[in-house]
N, C-alpha and C positions, 0 to 999 in steps of 0.2 A: 756910431757907427757907421760906415763907409755906405754909401745908398746907393742901389745900382745902376741909374740915372748920374752920379758923380764919375765912376767909373767908365761908361759907355762917354761922357761927353771927353774924360779924361784920355781914352782911347782915341777919340775923332781928332780931338788935337794934336798928339802925337802924332797920326799919321799926317794930315793937314803940313805940320811942320819940318817932318822928314822930307815928304814928298816936293814941297814948295818953296820954304824957307831957306832951307840948304841944300839946293841941288846937288851940290857932292857927296850928300850921308843917302844912303838907302836902308831901308828898313825891312829885313826878312823876319817872318811872323813864323811861330811852331805852339802847336798845342798838345798835350798828352796825358795820359792818366798814370799812377802809381797805385801799389798796393805791396804792402807785406806786413811781416811781423814786429814787434813796437815793444821792447824791455822796457820796464819802466821801475827806476832807483829810487823810491817812494818810502815813508815811515813804515811800510808795511813790513814785516820781518829783518832781518839781517841786511842791510845795506848789499855786501858783499859777499853773504851768503850764496855760493853758487846755485843752490838749488831753490832758494829762494829768487834769485834773478831769472832762472829757466822759469821755472812754474808764473810770477808773475809777468807773465808775455801775452800783451793785447796785440791790437792790430790797428794798422794805418790806412785809408785810403785819401788819395789826394787829387786834385786835376790844378795841370800846372801849364802856362802859358809863356814864352819866350821872344823876346827879340834880340835881333842879333844887326852890328852893321857893316859886316864881310861880305855881302851876298846881294847886288842888283837881282831884281825878278827876273828881269825881263833878257839878261846880257851873262853868259860865263864870262863875267871879269872880276877883277879886282877893284873897287871904288876907290882905294886909299890904301897906303901902307903905315898907318898909324897902327901904333902897336898895340890898343885898347881897342879898337874895329877888329883886328884880326883876330884875339883871343879872348875876346868877355862877350858872354851873355848875362843879360838884365832879364830875369826870372821873376814871374811872380806867379803865386798858388792861394788856393785854399785848399787845408787839410782836415780830415776828421780822425782823431783816435781815439782808441778803448780798450780799457782792461778792466780784468777783474783781478780783484787782489785778495791776496791771504797772506796770513803770518809766519813765516818761515821762519828754523834756527835753531839756537840750541834753547834759547829761552822760552819759544812757542813750545819744545818738544819734553819739556820736563813737566812732571807730573806734579804742579803744584798749583796754588789758587791762580797765580799770576800767567800759566803758563795754559791751565783750560779757558781762562777768560780771552785771550790771543787765539788758540785754539776756533773758539765760538765768534769767534769777529769778523765778520768778510765786510768786504766791499767791492764798491766799482767805481771809474771815473769815466767822463766824456770832457774831449777835448777840440773845444772848434777852433781852426786857428787859419789867419793867414799874413801873410806879408811879403818882402823881396828877397834876392835872393841876388847877391853878385856872383857869377861863376868865371873864373880864369880856366882856360882848356888848351892845355899845354903845346899840342901841336896846332896850327892854325884853323879856324873853323872853315874857312874855305876849303884848305886843303883837304879837312875831311869830309866836308860836301861831294866834294870831285874824286874820292875815292884815293886817294894820295895815301892816304891809313883808314883801316879798318878799324880799326880800335882808335880810341879818342879820349884819353885820363881826361877829367878835372877837378877842382876841388871850388869850394865855394865859402862862403859869409855872406849870414844874413841874419834877417830881424824879424818876428811875426808879433802881431797882438793878438790875445787868446782869451775865449772866452771856456771855464772851466766847472763840469757840473759835476761834485761830488757828491758819492751816495753810501753808507754804512747801514751794518744790523748786528743786531746777537744771537745769538741761541738760546744765550741764559735772561734775554729780556731788553726792555729797555736799556737804550748807552746811558741817558742819564740817572739810569737806577743805581742802587748804591751795590757795590761789590759784581760788577759788571762790567763796565770799562777798566781794563788796566790803567794803573794807575799814573804811570810815565803820560799817559794818553790826557790825564785831567786839566781840565781848565786847556787841551790843544785839542778840542775836536770841531771843526768848524766846516757845516754841511752845506752849505746855503753857497750856489751859484757867485762866482767873482769870476772878475779879470784881470787879467797880466801881461807882461811881455819877457819874449823870448828871446835868443840869441844863438844860431846854431851856425854848425862845423860840419861841411858836405867833404867827401870823397866820394867822386863815384866813376863810371866807364860809360862811353857810347860805343854800340856797335853798327854800323852800318845795315842796316838790309835789304835797302835799297835804293832807288833817287830818291825818295820823298819819306821815307821812315827811318826811324831809328828802334834799336833795344838800348835801354838805358838802364844800368844798377848802379844802386847808390849803398854808401853807407852815411847816416848823420848823426849827431849828438844836439841835441837839443835842449838847453840850461835854462829854466823859469825861475823869473824874478817874483818866485814864491815858493814857499816849502808848506802850502795846503792844495795842491791842484789835488790831491785825491782827500781831503778833507782833514786829516792831523796834521799839526805840528806839535812837535814832541818841543816838551818843556825840561830844556835839562844841557847840561853842556854838551854831550856826547853828540847833538845835533848841530852840528858843523857846516851842511850841505845843504842847500835847496833844491827842491825836488827837478830830477832831467829823464831822460827818453835815448833810448838808443835805438832806431827804425832803420832798421833792412826793407830796401825797397825794389820794386821790380817795375818800370815802365815803357809804355807804348809809346813813342813820339811823333807827328805827323808834321811836315813842311809843309807848310799854307800856301807858300811861292816861292 
């Protein structure tokens, strides 16, 4: 796990590098917070069942930090005409996501032993993740900051290191007891905390509120390199995908310089 001292040292080196080593490059810093609903697509319920996807909705919060090279903090001018510096932000963040999970769908609704087992099972999971994303802003970053445009759309691609903590229980008794756990989940229950990685795609929009702040709306699809972030790994040919999350969030961004 990356230690706070290492992060502070990296940011210090980055600042010194930007200000002294290459005088033609200037870094602008931004800080913000995001929050919003997150839909968990896991082995709870039917993956593409509408009720399942709506009911198994959690939430997420995050802290985001941006650097860009399109703005000099001490003057209102362009430092360069390079395409990367005009259109790209580098984004670092830490997020927390959580959801309660239930089994919904045709199988769980049946008045059978399997249906009763599914309805009696309840779970939840917590995700702690941090990583980097490269954002491409369709309009120039400086143009948006100077109010040449009020709405600034962007897309991004990134990766996260993830720590997840799943949990589950059944109203019928301990999950390792006979006739309590749905047969498809036998040998597929993993409730120990674990770590993995994820990749994410982002599409969003910034709105200029003032000289030093933005409102941000984004949609994010996060695909995990694990099928057990919720504690279940279905053993069968029907299990074709790892877990993923759709996260819609609203953010508030402040320009630090």
